[in-house]
C-alpha positions, 0 to 999 in steps of 0.5 A: 500500500505504501508503494502504491501511494508513493507511485501516486505522489510521483505521478501527480506532479508530472500530470499537473505540469502538462498543458491543460486539455481543451475542447476546440468546438468547430463551426461547420462540417463538410456536408459532402462527406460520408457518414462515419458509421458502419453499414450495421449501424445504419441498418439498425437505425432503419430497423428502429425507425430512426433517421438513418444519418444526420450531420452528427454522423459526418466526420470532423472537417479534414481541412480544419484538422490540417489547419490545427496541425499547422498551428502545432496542435496535436489532436487527442480525440475527435467528436463528430457528435459535438463537432469538436476536438480535444487537445493539450494547449498552452495559454498562448496556443489557446489564444491563437486557436480562438482566432481561427475563423473556423473555430467556434469556441475553445473551452478548458476541460477542467481537471478532476474525475471520479470513478463511482466507488466500489469494493471487491465483490464478495460472492455471497453478497451478489445473490440477493440482487438476482432474487430481488429482480427475479433473474430466475424467470429469465433463465426459466424462459431460456433468456440469457441475452443471446445475440445481444451486444453490450458496450462497457465504458470503464476504468480498466479490465484487469484480470477479466480474462482469468476471472472464473465468473467471465470464463465462458465469455472469453472461451467462447470468444465473445469479446468483439473489440477492445480500445484503450483511450487512456493510452492510445495505440496500446494493445487492448489485450494489455488491459487484462494483464496490467494494473496500476491500482485497484480501479483497474479492476473496476470494469472487470467487476462491472462485467461480472455484474452484467454477465458473470457466472461462476460455474465452479461455485454455482453462483450467478452474478449477472443475467446477460450470460450469453452476451457479446462485448465491446470494451473501452477504457476511458479513465486513468485510475492513478489520478482524479482528472475530468480530462478523460471526458473526451475519452468517454465521448470518443468511446461512445462514438466508436461503439455507435459506429459499430452498431452497439445499442446497449452501453453500460458506464459506471463512471460519473463527473461531479467535483474534486477538481484540482482547482476548486473554482473549476468544480461542477456545482449541483445546479449544473446537473441539469441534463444539459450543461456538461459535454458528457451529458450532452453527448449522452442525450445525443446518443439517446435522441439521435443514435437510438443507444440505450445508455445505462449509468450509475447514479453516483455514490454521493448520497451521504455527501452533504455538499453534493448529494445528487446524481453526477453527469451523465446520470442527469441526462433525461435520455439515459437510464440512471440506476441507484442502489437499495437496501436488500430487505426493505428495498429503500435507498441505501445511504450512499446512493445519490438522489435526483435533483429537485429542480429536474422535471423528470425522475432521477434515478430512473430505477434502483436495485440492491448493491452494497458496493456502490451504484457502480454495481447496481447499474450493470445488474440492470444492464444485464436485465435490459439485455435479456429484454432485448433478446425477448423483443429485439425490436424495442427502441431505447426509449421503449426499453427505458419505459418498459423497465420503469413500468416493470419496477415495483413502485410504478407509477409512483416514482421518487427522487430517492430510488426512481420507480424502484426495483425492476421485476422480471415477471412484469418486464417479460409480460410488458415485452409481449403486451403493451400494458399490465394490471395496475399494482398501484393504488391511490388513496385520498386522505383528508385531515392530518391522519389516516389508517391504511389497510395493507396486505403485508406479512412484514412487521415494517415497510418502507414509506416515502414522505414527499413534498410533491409527486416525486421529491422526498422529504424523508424516507422512513419505515412504518409498522404494520399492526393488525393489517393496517398502517397508521399515518400522521401527516408531517409538515410540508407533506403532500404525498406518501408512498407505501412500499409493499414490494409486490404492490404500492399505495400512494396517499394524496393528502388534501 
C-alpha cells in the first residue's frame, strides 16, 4: 500500500505540469462527406425507425484538422457528435486557436474525475440482487441475452480474462473489440494483464455484474450470460482528472459506429477538481450543461443507444448529494442502489435533483458496493429484454423497465420507480400494458389508517413534498393489517412500499 501511494505522489506532479486539455468546438462540417458509421449501424437505425444519418454522423472537417496541425496542435480525440476536438494547449496556443475563423469556441476541460466507488465483490453478497429482480424467470424462459451486444465504458479490465465468473465469455470468444483511450495505440489485450491500482479492476467487476457466472461455485452474478462485448477504457485510475471526458465521448462514438445499442458506464463527473473554482456545482446537473451529458442525450435522441449509468455514490455527501453527469441526462437510464430487505435507498446512493422535471434515478436495485454495481445488474436485465423483443427502441426499453419496477407509477427522487421485476418486464415485452399494482388513496385531515396486505412487521414509506421529491424516507409498522399515518409538515404525498404492490396517499 505504501508503494502504491508513493507511485501516486510521483505521478501527480508530472500530470499537473502538462498543458491543460481543451475542447476546440468547430463551426461547420463538410456536408459532402460520408457518414462515419458502419453499414450495421445504419441498418439498425432503419430497423428502429430512426433517421438513418444526420450531420452528427459526418466526420470532423479534414481541412480544419490540417489547419490545427499547422498551428502545432496535436489532436487527442475527435467528436463528430459535438463537432469538436480535444487537445493539450498552452495559454498562448489557446489564444491563437480562438482566432481561427473556423473555430467556434475553445473551452478548458477542467481537471478532476471520479470513478463511482466500489469494493471487491464478495460472492455471497451478489445473490440477493438476482432474487430481488427475479433473474430466475429469465433463465426459466431460456433468456440469457443471446445475440445481444453490450458496450462497457470503464476504468480498466484487469484480470477479466482469468476471472472464473467471465470464463465462458472469453472461451467462447465473445469479446468483439477492445480500445484503450487512456493510452492510445496500446494493445487492448494489455488491459487484462496490467494494473496500476485497484480501479483497474473496476470494469472487470462491472462485467461480472452484467454477465458473470461462476460455474465452479454455482453462483450467478449477472443475467446477460450469453452476451457479446465491446470494451473501452476511458479513465486513468492513478489520478482524479475530468480530462478523460473526451475519452468517454470518443468511446461512445466508436461503439455507435459499430452498431452497439446497449452501453453500460459506471463512471460519473461531479467535483474534486484540482482547482476548486473549476468544480461542477449541483445546479449544473441539469441534463444539459456538461459535454458528457450532452453527448449522452445525443446518443439517446439521435443514435437510438440505450445508455445505462450509475447514479453516483454521493448520497451521504452533504455538499453534493445528487446524481453526477451523465446520470442527469433525461435520455439515459440512471440506476441507484437499495437496501436488500426493505428495498429503500441505501445511504450512499445519490438522489435526483429537485429542480429536474423528470425522475432521477430512473430505477434502483440492491448493491452494497456502490451504484457502480447496481447499474450493470440492470444492464444485464435490459439485455435479456432485448433478446425477448429485439425490436424495442431505447426509449421503449427505458419505459418498459420503469413500468416493470415495483413502485410504478409512483416514482421518487430517492430510488426512481424502484426495483425492476422480471415477471412484469417479460409480460410488458409481449403486451403493451399490465394490471395496475398501484393504488391511490385520498386522505383528508392530518391522519389516516391504511389497510395493507403485508406479512412484514415494517415497510418502507416515502414522505414527499410533491409527486416525486422526498422529504424523508422512513419505515412504518404494520399492526393488525393496517398502517397508521400522521401527516408531517410540508407533506403532500406518501408512498407505501409493499414490494409486490404500492399505495400512494394524496393528502388534501
